[in-house]
N, C-alpha and C positions, 0 to 999 in steps of 0.2 A: 136649705137655709132660709130663714125668714126673720123679719123684724117687724114688730108691731108699731105702726106710725100713728095710732089713734083712730084712723078711719079705715084701716085695713092692713093687710100684710104686704110686706116687701120681700119678694123672693130674690135673695142676693145672688148675683152671678159673678161679680168681680169686685175688686177694690184696688185703689192705688193711693200712694201717699202724696200729699201736697205740703211740702216743707221747703225751707230755703235750700236745703241740700239735695232734695229729691222731689221733683215734680214733673208731670208730663210736659215735655218741651213744646208740644203743639199749643199749649195754653199761653205761651209768652216767652220773651227773652229772659225774664227774671221772675222771681217769686212774687213780688208785688203786682206785676202785670198779670200773672196767672190768677192771683186772688181777685184782682179787679174784674177779670172776665167772668168770674163766678159770682161777683157781687159780695165778697166777704173781705173783711179787713185782713192785712198781712200779719196775723198773729205770730209771735216769735216761735211758738212751739209747733205751729202748723196745724194741718187738718188731715183727716182721712176722707177719701171719696168712695162711697159705697154705691155701686151701680147695680140696679136690679129692676124687676118688673112688679107691678101691682097685680091684683087678682084679675084685672081686665087685660093684662098684657102690656100696659103702658110703661114706657121707659121712664125711670127716675134716677137722678143722681142725688144722693143724700150726703151732705157735708157734715161731718161730725168732728168734735174736738178731742175725741179719745184716740189720739194718734197711736198710743201703745197697743190698743186693742186691734186696730187695723193692721199695724206692723206685724203683730203676732199671727194674725190670720194669713197675711201674705206669705210670711216665712213658712208657716205650716203647709200651705198649698204648694209652695215651691218645692217642699220636701216630699210631696205626694201624700200628705196626711190630710184627713178631714178636719175641718174646723167650722163650727157653727158661728158665723159672724152675726151677732145680734146686738147691735148697739143699744144702749139705754136711751130712752126718749130724751132724758135730760142732757145727753151729749150731742143731740142734733142741733146744728146751727141753722141750717136751711135745707129744704128739699126743692130741688130744681127739676123741671120737666126736661126729659131728653137725656142723652149721654154725650159727653164731649169726646169719647173714644169709641172706636168701632169694636163691637164684640161679635164673635161668630157663634155664640151660644145663646140659648133661650131656656127659660124655665119650663119644665115639662108640665103638661096638663092644663095649660092656660093659653089664651090666644097668642098669636105671633107678636113679637115686639113691634110696637108702634108708638108714635109720639102722642101724648095727650094734647088736647086743644090748647092753643096759645092762651096763656093766662091761668091755666089750671093750677099752677103752683102759687098763684097769688101775686106774682111779680109782674105779670103783664108781658113778660119777655117771650120771644120766640124760643121754642125748646132747643136745648143744646143739641149739637150735631157734630159728628167728626168732620174734619176738613175734606174738601174735594182733592182728589189726586190728579185731576186733569189740568190744573194750572200750577205754575211755579210761583212761589212767593215766600214770605218769611216762615210760614208754617212748614212748607215742604223743605225749605232749607234746613230748618232745625231738625226735622225728621230724618233728613239725609245724614246729618252729623250724628244723630243717635244711632243710625244703622251702621255707620263706620265704627263707632265705639263698640257696638255689639259684635261686629265682624272684623275686628282689628287685624287678625292674622291674614284673612283673605285680602283685605285692602293693602296691607303691608307687602304681601307677596306680589300683588298686581303692580305696585309701585316699583318693586325691585325688578320685575320682568320688563318694565318699560325703561330700564336704564336709570333707576333711581340713584341718587347720590349727587347728581349734577345740580348746580344752582338753578333756581326757578325765577324767571322774569314774568311778572304779571302786573298790569296797570293798577289793579286794586289791592295788591298784596301789601305794599308799603303802608297804606292807610290802615289796614287791618292790624298789622303788627304794631304800628305806632299807638293805635287806640288800645290794643291789648296791653302794651307796656304802660300806658297811662293808668290802667287798673291797678298796677302794682304800687303806685304812689297815691292815687286818689281812689279809694274803694268805691266800686260801683254798687248799684242796688243788690241786695241779697239774691243769690242764685245766678247772677251773671257769670260767676266763676265757680265751678263745682269740681270736686276731686273725689275719685272713687278708687278703691283698691284694685290693682291690676296684676298683682302677683310679683314675686321675685324682687320685692322692694320698690317696685314702680307704682305710679299712680296714673289713672286715666283722667285727663282734664277735659271738661266741656266748658267752653267759653263762648258767650254770645254778645253781640253788639249791634248797633244800628245797621242792619243790612248784611250782617255776616255772622258766621259760626266757625268755631275752631274746635277741633278734636285732636288730642295728642296723648302720647305717653311720655312721662317725664324722662324715660331712658331711651327715647326713640325720636321719631320725626313727628310732624304735625300735618294735618289736612285742613284746608280752608274751603268754605262754601260761601258764595255771594248771592244776594238777591238778583244782581244784574247778570249772573251767569247761570242760567237754567241748567240744572243737573251737572254742572261742571264741578269737579273736585280738584283743587290745587294742592299738590304735595309741597311741603316745605321741609327740605333736608336739614339736618342738624348743622351742616357747614355751609349752607347757602345764604345768599343775601337777597333782600327784597328786590334789588335792581338787577340781579343776575351776575354781579361781579364778585360775589362772595363777601362783601363788606357791608356798606350802608348802615353800619352800626348794629347789624342784626346778629345777635348772639342767641340762637334758639335755645340751647341748653340752659343758659342763664335766664332767659325769659320764662321758660316753662317752670324752672325752679322757683322764680319769684311769684309766678301766678299760683303755684301750689301753696305758697306761704299765705296768700290772701284768700284762698278758696274756702268755701264752706264744705264740710264733710258730713256724711251720714253718721249719726250717733251710734 
């Protein structure tokens, strides 16, 4: 796959969506924050991010406004079908040096992936790079929540084997649940609350806030991760209270239903 950028070819390796309902969580707690990191305005329809290499092997991230084209390519690849993702030059919003995500593939027949020199994209910015896995912070917290969402059955089984169902007491949990509840009455920035199909009439919720992430199924429990708790995953049972006594005004099923009402969903 390749795309002509005017001064050479882009050999496309991968692509992701950047929309209010679906964006790489490593880029931010919400859609506007993710757009800001890439230096583009938070357009309502979103963008596609096309990741590839030029003829010299340099890494490039091309932001395009043809979301439908990128979505079609991703869906085709997910089904094991070939799709030549070649965005029209008129759809290119900006080309940024580097990749914000780690890729384990490379274009054949050209030099190994490497970053172009700083400023090669005309922005003067340091090339984009995936986050370090060696330190715990907001990015790793969001990535952890994403992993739980992808591996829900495994995490749910782990919770059950640890004696799940008992109320959970944690010093940071009450704040998280209170801030999440505020989202149901005062809408947060787009993308802070996202809902995706989970099967059997349920939805998977991904909710982020200042220093915390929550992942849940509307028919089940929730898990919370905190910036101040490196690698710690806090389970929130459906009948448990934030203070450990089962009340504290905490109605998890009601909270999840209300969050689902205000969440953005993939089209």
